[in-house]
C-alpha positions as CSV (number, residue, x, y, z in Angstrom):
1,M,0.0,0.0,0.0
2,K,2.8,2.4,0.9
3,H,4.4,1.8,-2.5
4,S,1.1,2.2,-4.2
5,C,0.4,5.4,-2.4
6,T,3.8,6.8,-3.2
7,F,3.3,5.8,-6.8
8,T,0.0,7.6,-6.9
9,N,1.4,10.8,-5.4
10,S,4.4,10.9,-7.7
11,F,2.0,10.4,-10.7
12,W,-0.3,13.3,-9.8
13,L,2.4,15.8,-8.8
14,P,3.9,16.3,-12.3
15,R,0.4,16.4,-13.8
16,T,-0.5,19.2,-11.3
17,R,2.6,21.1,-12.3
18,W,1.7,20.6,-16.0
19,K,-1.7,22.1,-15.4
20,I,-0.2,25.1,-13.6
21,G,2.3,25.5,-16.5
22,M,-0.5,25.5,-19.0
23,K,-2.3,28.2,-17.1
24,T,0.8,30.3,-16.9
25,T,1.5,29.9,-20.6
26,L,-2.1,30.8,-21.4
27,L,-1.9,33.9,-19.1
28,L,1.4,35.0,-20.7
29,S,-0.1,34.6,-24.1
30,V,-3.1,36.8,-23.2
31,L,-0.7,39.4,-21.7
32,M,1.4,39.4,-24.8
33,A,-1.7,39.8,-27.0
34,C,-2.8,42.7,-24.9
35,L,0.6,44.3,-25.2
36,V,0.6,43.9,-29.0
37,M,-2.9,45.5,-29.1
38,L,-1.8,48.4,-26.9
39,S,1.3,48.8,-29.0
40,G,-0.8,49.0,-32.1
41,C,-3.1,51.6,-30.5
42,A,-0.1,53.6,-29.5
43,D,1.3,53.5,-33.0
44,Q,-2.0,54.6,-34.4
45,G,-2.2,57.5,-31.9
46,A,1.3,58.6,-32.8
47,K,0.8,58.5,-36.6
48,K,2.8,60.9,-38.6
49,I,1.3,64.3,-39.2
50,K,0.4,64.9,-42.8
51,I,0.4,68.5,-44.2
52,G,-1.0,69.6,-47.5
53,L,0.8,72.5,-49.2
54,S,-1.3,74.1,-52.0
55,V,0.8,76.4,-54.1
56,E,-0.8,78.8,-56.7
57,S,2.1,78.2,-59.1
58,L,5.6,76.9,-58.9
59,R,6.5,78.9,-62.1
60,V,6.9,82.0,-60.0
61,E,10.6,82.2,-58.9
62,R,10.1,82.5,-55.2
63,W,7.6,79.7,-54.5
64,P,9.9,76.7,-55.1
65,K,12.2,78.3,-52.5
66,D,9.3,78.6,-50.0
67,R,8.3,75.0,-50.8
68,D,11.8,73.5,-50.2
69,I,12.3,75.3,-46.9
70,F,8.8,74.5,-45.7
71,I,9.3,70.8,-46.4
72,A,12.7,70.6,-44.8
73,E,11.4,72.2,-41.5
74,A,8.2,70.1,-41.5
75,E,10.2,66.9,-42.0
76,K,12.6,67.9,-39.3
77,L,9.5,68.1,-37.0
78,G,8.4,64.6,-38.0
79,A,5.7,65.6,-40.5
80,E,5.0,64.5,-44.0
81,V,4.2,67.1,-46.7
82,I,2.1,66.7,-49.8
83,V,2.6,69.5,-52.4
84,Q,0.3,70.4,-55.2
85,S,0.8,73.3,-57.7
86,A,-2.2,74.8,-59.4
87,D,-0.3,76.5,-62.3
88,G,-2.1,79.7,-61.8
89,D,-5.6,78.2,-62.0
90,E,-7.9,78.8,-59.1
91,R,-10.3,76.0,-60.1
92,K,-7.4,73.6,-60.3
93,Q,-6.2,74.7,-56.9
94,N,-9.6,74.1,-55.3
95,E,-9.8,70.6,-56.9
96,Q,-6.2,69.8,-55.7
97,A,-7.1,70.9,-52.2
98,E,-10.2,68.6,-52.2
99,N,-7.9,65.8,-53.2
100,M,-5.5,66.5,-50.3
101,I,-8.5,66.6,-47.9
102,T,-9.5,63.1,-49.2
103,Q,-5.9,61.9,-48.6
104,G,-6.4,62.7,-44.9
105,V,-4.1,65.7,-44.3
106,D,-4.2,67.2,-40.8
107,V,-3.5,70.8,-41.9
108,L,-3.8,72.6,-45.3
109,V,-1.3,75.4,-46.0
110,V,-2.6,77.5,-48.9
111,I,-0.9,80.1,-51.1
112,P,-4.1,81.2,-52.9
113,K,-4.3,82.1,-56.5
114,D,-7.6,83.9,-55.9
115,S,-8.2,85.3,-52.4
116,V,-11.9,84.9,-52.6
117,A,-12.2,81.6,-54.6
118,A,-9.9,79.9,-52.0
119,S,-12.6,80.5,-49.4
120,Q,-14.1,77.2,-50.7
121,I,-10.9,75.4,-49.7
122,V,-11.4,76.7,-46.1
123,E,-15.0,75.6,-46.0
124,A,-14.3,72.1,-47.4
125,A,-11.3,71.6,-45.0
126,H,-13.3,72.7,-41.9
127,A,-16.1,70.4,-42.8
128,E,-13.6,67.5,-42.3
129,G,-12.1,69.0,-39.1
130,I,-8.9,70.1,-41.0
131,K,-7.1,73.4,-40.0
132,V,-6.1,75.9,-42.7
133,I,-3.2,78.4,-42.9
134,A,-3.3,81.2,-45.4
135,Y,0.4,81.5,-46.5
136,D,1.7,84.9,-47.6
137,R,-1.7,85.8,-49.1
138,L,-4.9,86.3,-47.1
139,I,-7.9,84.1,-47.9
140,R,-11.0,86.3,-47.8
141,E,-14.7,85.7,-46.9
142,S,-13.9,82.6,-44.8
143,S,-12.4,81.6,-41.4
144,P,-8.8,80.4,-41.9
145,D,-7.2,79.4,-38.7
146,L,-4.0,81.4,-39.2
147,Y,-2.6,83.9,-41.6
148,I,1.2,84.2,-41.9
149,S,2.8,86.8,-44.1
150,F,4.9,89.9,-44.2
151,D,3.1,93.1,-43.4
152,N,2.0,93.8,-47.0
153,E,0.7,97.3,-46.3
154,Q,4.2,98.0,-45.0
155,V,5.8,96.5,-48.1
156,G,3.8,99.0,-50.2
157,Y,4.7,101.8,-47.9
158,L,8.4,100.9,-48.2
159,Q,8.2,100.8,-52.0
160,A,6.7,104.3,-52.4
161,E,8.5,105.9,-49.5
162,Y,11.9,104.9,-51.0
163,L,11.0,106.4,-54.4
164,F,9.6,109.5,-52.7
165,R,12.8,110.2,-50.8
166,K,14.7,110.0,-54.1
167,K,12.1,112.0,-56.1
168,P,9.8,114.1,-53.9
169,K,8.2,115.8,-56.8
170,G,7.0,114.6,-60.2
171,N,4.7,112.3,-62.1
172,Y,4.2,108.9,-60.5
173,F,2.6,105.8,-62.1
174,L,1.2,103.3,-59.6
175,L,1.2,99.8,-61.1
176,G,-0.7,97.3,-58.9
177,G,-0.6,93.6,-58.9
178,A,-3.4,91.2,-59.6
179,P,-6.7,92.8,-58.5
180,T,-7.9,89.3,-57.3
181,D,-5.0,89.1,-54.9
182,N,-5.7,90.7,-51.5
183,N,-2.0,91.5,-51.1
184,A,-2.2,93.8,-54.1
185,Q,-4.9,95.9,-52.3
186,L,-2.8,96.0,-49.2
187,L,0.2,97.1,-51.1
188,R,-1.8,100.0,-52.7
189,Q,-2.9,101.1,-49.3
190,G,0.6,101.3,-48.1
191,Q,1.8,103.1,-51.3
192,L,-0.9,105.7,-50.9
193,R,-0.1,106.1,-47.2
194,A,3.5,107.1,-48.2
195,L,2.5,109.4,-51.1
196,Q,-0.9,110.9,-50.1
197,P,0.4,114.1,-48.3
198,A,2.5,114.9,-51.4
199,I,-0.4,114.1,-53.7
200,D,-2.6,116.4,-51.7
201,N,-0.2,119.3,-51.8
202,G,0.5,118.8,-55.5
203,D,4.1,117.7,-55.3
204,I,3.2,114.3,-56.7
205,R,0.8,113.8,-59.6
206,L,-0.6,110.3,-60.3
207,V,-0.7,109.6,-64.0
208,A,-3.3,107.4,-65.5
209,E,-5.3,108.1,-62.3
210,G,-3.2,105.5,-60.5
211,K,-5.7,102.8,-61.4
212,H,-3.7,100.3,-63.4
213,W,-3.3,96.7,-62.2
214,A,-1.3,94.0,-63.8
215,V,-3.6,91.0,-64.5
216,N,-2.2,87.9,-62.7
217,W,0.9,89.8,-61.9
218,D,1.9,89.2,-65.5
219,P,5.1,91.1,-66.6
220,R,3.7,91.1,-70.2
221,D,0.6,93.0,-69.0
222,A,2.8,95.3,-67.0
223,L,4.8,96.0,-70.2
224,K,1.7,96.7,-72.2
225,K,0.2,99.0,-69.6
226,T,3.4,100.9,-69.1
227,E,3.7,101.5,-72.8
228,Q,0.2,102.9,-72.8
229,V,1.0,105.3,-70.0
230,L,4.2,106.4,-71.6
231,T,2.3,107.2,-74.8
232,Q,-0.4,109.1,-72.8
233,T,2.1,111.2,-70.9
234,Q,4.6,111.6,-73.8
235,D,7.2,109.8,-71.7
236,K,6.8,112.2,-68.8
237,I,7.1,109.8,-65.9
238,D,9.5,110.2,-63.0
239,A,8.7,107.1,-61.0
240,V,6.9,103.8,-61.3
241,V,5.7,102.1,-58.1
242,A,5.7,98.6,-59.4
243,S,4.2,96.2,-56.8
244,N,6.6,93.3,-57.4
245,D,9.8,92.4,-59.3
246,G,8.0,90.6,-62.1
247,T,5.9,93.6,-63.0
248,A,9.0,95.8,-62.5
249,G,10.6,93.7,-65.2
250,G,7.8,94.5,-67.6
251,V,8.0,98.2,-66.7
252,I,11.7,98.4,-67.3
253,Q,11.3,96.6,-70.7
254,A,8.9,99.4,-71.7
255,L,11.2,102.1,-70.4
256,E,14.1,100.5,-72.4
257,G,12.1,100.9,-75.5
258,Q,12.1,104.7,-74.9
259,N,15.6,104.9,-73.6
260,L,14.3,105.8,-70.2
261,A,15.6,102.8,-68.2
262,G,17.8,104.0,-65.3
263,R,16.3,107.5,-65.6
264,V,12.9,106.6,-64.2
265,L,12.7,105.3,-60.7
266,V,11.2,101.8,-60.4
267,S,10.3,99.8,-57.2
268,G,9.8,96.1,-56.8
269,Q,9.3,93.3,-54.3
270,D,10.6,89.8,-53.6
271,A,14.3,90.3,-54.4
272,E,14.1,88.0,-57.5
273,L,17.5,87.3,-59.1
274,A,16.7,89.3,-62.2
275,A,15.6,92.2,-60.1
276,C,18.8,92.1,-58.0
277,Q,20.8,92.0,-61.3
278,R,18.8,95.1,-62.5
279,I,19.5,96.9,-59.3
280,V,23.3,96.3,-59.8
281,K,22.9,97.5,-63.4
282,G,21.0,100.5,-62.3
283,T,17.7,100.0,-64.2
284,Q,15.7,99.0,-61.1
285,T,15.9,101.4,-58.1
286,M,14.9,99.1,-55.3
287,T,13.1,96.0,-54.2
288,V,11.6,94.8,-50.9
289,Y,13.1,91.6,-49.5
290,K,11.0,89.3,-47.5
291,P,13.2,86.7,-45.8
292,I,11.8,83.5,-47.3
293,H,13.5,81.1,-44.8
294,L,11.7,83.0,-42.0
295,I,8.1,82.7,-43.3
296,A,8.5,79.2,-44.6
297,T,10.1,77.9,-41.3
298,K,7.5,79.6,-39.1
299,A,4.7,78.3,-41.3
300,A,5.9,74.7,-41.0
301,Q,6.2,75.1,-37.2
302,A,2.7,76.6,-37.0
303,A,1.2,73.8,-39.2
304,V,2.7,71.1,-36.9
305,A,1.4,72.9,-33.8
306,L,-2.1,73.2,-35.3
307,A,-2.1,69.5,-36.1
308,K,-1.2,68.8,-32.5
309,G,-4.0,71.1,-31.2
310,E,-1.4,73.5,-29.8
311,P,-1.9,77.3,-29.6
312,I,0.2,79.5,-31.9
313,A,1.9,81.9,-29.4
314,E,3.3,84.1,-32.2
315,A,-0.1,84.9,-33.6
316,T,-0.4,88.2,-31.7
317,Q,-2.0,90.2,-34.4
318,T,-5.2,89.9,-36.5
319,V,-6.1,90.9,-40.0
320,N,-9.7,91.3,-41.1
321,N,-10.6,89.3,-44.2
322,G,-14.1,90.6,-44.7
323,K,-15.6,88.0,-42.4
324,I,-13.4,87.6,-39.3
325,D,-10.3,89.0,-37.7
326,V,-7.9,86.2,-38.7
327,P,-5.2,85.4,-36.1
328,S,-2.0,86.5,-37.8
329,I,1.8,86.3,-37.8
330,L,3.1,89.4,-39.6
331,L,6.9,89.5,-40.3
332,T,9.0,92.5,-41.1
333,P,10.1,93.3,-44.7
334,I,13.3,95.0,-45.7
335,Q,14.0,97.8,-48.2
336,V,16.9,96.8,-50.5
337,D,18.9,98.9,-52.9
338,K,22.4,98.7,-54.3
339,D,23.9,99.8,-51.0
340,N,22.6,97.0,-48.9
341,L,22.0,94.3,-51.5
342,D,24.9,92.2,-50.3
343,A,24.2,92.5,-46.6
344,A,20.4,91.9,-46.9
345,V,20.0,89.4,-49.7
346,I,23.3,87.7,-50.5
347,K,24.5,87.3,-46.9
348,D,21.1,85.8,-46.1
349,G,21.8,83.1,-48.7
350,F,18.9,84.0,-50.9
351,H,21.2,84.5,-53.9
352,T,24.9,84.0,-54.5
353,H,27.2,86.9,-55.1
354,E,28.3,85.2,-58.4
355,A,24.7,85.0,-59.7
356,V,23.7,88.5,-58.8
357,Y,26.9,90.1,-60.2
358,Q,26.9,87.6,-63.1
359,E,30.6,86.7,-62.4
């Protein structure tokens, strides 16, 4: 009996251990499965931020620069960027924005072709809970979450104020940008702020009633309209307040046709390479430089912050777009002429010395 009893105990002991082992293995399996599920949930919650960048056209010299700096900063912050260029077509831009919304972007950054037409982008994005940043150009009649740009009224003021210091009396031609671009309107406000006292006292006379605007900021349209004004005034123009460097190029081409290039003052904006070369040559008087690395970097940082639901501390100003006061980051533009071209533009890395001076 003793032997039998011992045999029985030794038989059941391993079996009991086996049952405990099975339970432990099962418990560990369940725990591992839970950990895998939790890990999957964590991965899903930490998915990469996706930003849509809608550019009105990459044919304009400055926008590829903005794009590249924006992408580099966004990727450094761990975000992915999808870029679409509308080639100057507002309908195409709206369609591309819809496509990016469908792709599940967290934030849309829009350089609008048409400030009013782009309001549809804001509405479509907000319907899907997607934030919108108006980049460089304000989007009107809607509620964008942020506007980041340079102070465009100040840009216009710097353009006209510079020419006025050089030529405090005479005939001025104000050539605006695209009438569909809100920036063009802001520039005109700044230009008139600089000139209005001299206009009122008769020192400055606006030729062609100061009402010309270059359609789509097109240099060819600027050329055509400057030729018309030169004909109307019998070449009696002292200064042309051109609202950007592209239109300044058209103006200077018209002036060259009448041997007036370098004798008539011409402003600009954007510090395009051709404009900087003209400033060195003496056919363009000045430009306004807007440090691209600054706006592109800050826009990328703001886009990532909005995607995370974080406040934008630098949005300390507002700009009214006809519907709301849009939270805004407005950066400071810089007057540039031949005296500070190297220090302001070349030293900043925007262009090389060799390219500007065509060495």
